[in-house]
C-alpha positions as CSV (number, residue, x, y, z in Angstrom):
1,X,-73.2,-99.4,27.7
2,X,-71.8,-102.1,25.6
3,X,-70.9,-99.5,22.9
4,X,-69.0,-97.5,25.5
5,X,-67.1,-100.5,26.7
6,X,-66.3,-101.6,23.1
7,X,-65.1,-98.1,22.2
8,X,-63.0,-97.9,25.4
9,X,-61.5,-101.3,24.6
10,X,-60.8,-100.3,21.0
11,X,-59.1,-97.1,22.1
12,X,-57.0,-98.9,24.7
13,X,-56.0,-101.5,22.1
14,X,-55.1,-98.8,19.6
15,X,-53.2,-96.8,22.2
16,X,-51.1,-99.9,23.1
17,X,-50.4,-100.8,19.5
18,X,-49.2,-97.4,18.3
19,X,-46.3,-97.0,20.7
20,X,-45.1,-100.6,19.9
21,X,-45.0,-99.7,16.2
22,X,-43.4,-96.4,16.8
23,X,-40.5,-98.0,18.8
24,X,-39.4,-100.3,16.0
25,X,-36.7,-98.6,14.0
26,X,-37.1,-98.2,10.2
27,X,-34.8,-100.5,8.4
28,X,-31.6,-98.8,7.3
29,X,-29.2,-99.5,4.5
30,X,-27.0,-101.7,6.6
31,X,-27.9,-104.6,8.8
32,X,-25.6,-105.9,11.5
33,X,-25.7,-109.5,12.7
34,X,-23.6,-111.0,15.5
35,X,-21.5,-113.9,14.3
36,X,-18.9,-116.2,15.9
37,X,-16.0,-114.0,14.6
38,X,-17.6,-110.6,15.4
39,X,-20.2,-108.9,13.3
40,X,-21.4,-109.4,9.7
41,X,-22.5,-106.1,8.1
42,X,-25.0,-106.6,5.2
43,X,-25.5,-103.8,2.7
44,X,-29.2,-104.2,2.0
45,X,-28.9,-102.2,-1.3
46,X,-26.0,-104.1,-2.9
47,X,-26.0,-107.4,-1.0
48,X,-22.4,-107.0,-0.1
49,X,-21.2,-108.6,3.2
50,X,-18.4,-107.1,5.3
51,X,-16.9,-108.8,8.3
52,X,-16.3,-106.6,11.3
53,X,-14.5,-107.1,14.6
54,X,-14.5,-105.0,17.7
55,X,-11.0,-103.8,18.7
56,X,-10.2,-101.2,21.3
57,X,-13.8,-100.0,21.3
58,X,-13.9,-99.5,17.5
59,X,-15.5,-101.7,14.8
60,X,-12.9,-102.7,12.2
61,X,-14.4,-104.1,9.0
62,X,-12.7,-106.0,6.2
63,X,-14.0,-107.1,2.9
64,X,-15.6,-110.6,2.6
65,X,-13.9,-113.1,0.3
66,X,-16.2,-112.5,-2.7
67,X,-15.7,-108.7,-2.5
68,X,-11.9,-109.2,-2.2
69,X,-11.9,-111.3,-5.3
70,X,-13.9,-108.7,-7.3
71,X,-11.5,-106.0,-6.0
72,X,-8.5,-108.0,-7.1
73,X,-10.0,-108.6,-10.6
74,X,-10.6,-104.9,-11.0
75,X,-7.1,-104.1,-9.8
76,X,-5.6,-106.6,-12.3
77,X,-7.6,-105.1,-15.1
78,X,-6.4,-101.6,-14.2
79,X,-2.8,-102.8,-13.9
80,X,-3.0,-104.2,-17.4
81,X,-4.4,-101.0,-18.8
82,X,-1.6,-99.0,-17.2
83,X,1.0,-101.3,-18.6
84,X,-0.5,-101.0,-22.1
85,X,-0.5,-97.2,-21.9
86,X,3.1,-97.2,-20.7
87,X,4.1,-99.4,-23.6
88,X,2.3,-97.1,-26.0
89,X,4.0,-94.0,-24.6
90,X,7.4,-95.7,-24.8
91,X,6.7,-96.8,-28.4
92,X,6.1,-93.3,-29.5
93,X,2.4,-93.5,-29.8
94,X,0.6,-90.2,-29.1
95,X,-2.8,-89.4,-28.0
96,X,-5.4,-88.6,-30.6
97,X,-5.0,-85.0,-31.6
98,X,-8.2,-82.9,-31.6
99,X,-9.5,-81.9,-34.9
100,X,-8.3,-78.4,-35.8
101,X,-10.6,-76.0,-37.5
102,X,-10.6,-75.8,-41.3
103,X,-9.4,-72.8,-43.2
104,X,-13.0,-71.9,-44.0
105,X,-13.9,-71.9,-40.3
106,X,-10.9,-69.8,-39.4
107,X,-11.8,-67.3,-42.2
108,X,-15.4,-67.0,-41.0
109,X,-14.3,-66.5,-37.4
110,X,-11.8,-63.8,-38.3
111,X,-14.5,-62.1,-40.5
112,X,-16.9,-62.0,-37.5
113,X,-14.2,-60.7,-35.2
114,X,-13.2,-58.0,-37.7
115,X,-16.8,-56.8,-38.1
116,X,-17.1,-56.6,-34.3
117,X,-13.8,-54.7,-33.9
118,X,-14.8,-52.2,-36.7
119,X,-18.1,-51.5,-35.0
120,X,-16.4,-51.0,-31.7
121,X,-13.9,-48.6,-33.1
122,X,-16.7,-46.7,-34.8
123,X,-18.4,-46.3,-31.4
124,X,-15.1,-45.1,-29.9
125,X,-14.6,-42.5,-32.7
126,X,-18.2,-41.3,-32.3
127,X,-17.7,-40.8,-28.5
128,X,-14.4,-39.0,-29.0
129,X,-16.0,-36.5,-31.4
130,X,-18.7,-35.5,-28.9
131,X,-18.4,-32.4,-26.7
132,X,-17.9,-33.5,-23.1
133,X,-19.8,-30.5,-21.8
134,X,-23.0,-31.9,-23.3
135,X,-22.8,-35.1,-21.3
136,X,-22.1,-33.5,-18.0
137,X,-18.4,-34.0,-18.2
138,X,-15.9,-31.6,-16.8
139,X,-16.1,-28.0,-18.0
140,X,-12.9,-26.9,-19.8
141,X,-10.8,-24.3,-17.9
142,X,-10.9,-20.9,-19.7
143,X,-7.8,-19.4,-17.9
C-alpha cells in the first residue's frame, strides 16, 4: 500500500512539475527589460543594448551611447577613405590594371582554338558529303 501511495505521489509531483517547465519560454536572442525611460533591449549574442520607447502603439528603438560612438567612428573612417579615393582620382591615379596574358599564353590559346575549329570543320565537311537518304532525310524529287 505504501508503494502505491508513493508511486501516486511521485506521479502527481511529476505531472505538476512538467507543465510548469513547459510554460517557461526558451530564452531568445533579445531580452527586454522595463526601465524608467521605456525599455532596454539586450542582444544576448552581442551584448549590445538598445533603448526603446513606446509611441503610438509601436516600439521605437534608438542606439545606446556606446553603439552610437562606435557607429560614428566607423562613419568617420569611411568618410576618410572616400576622401582619399576622391583625391586619388582627381590626381590622375588609376586603379591597378589586371595582368594581361603574355604572348606565349595568347599563342597557346589560339593554337587550341584553331585545332578545335579545324576538327569542327572536318566534321561539317564529312556530314555534307554523306547521302541524306541513308540517314532518313528527305528523298530527292525525281520529277
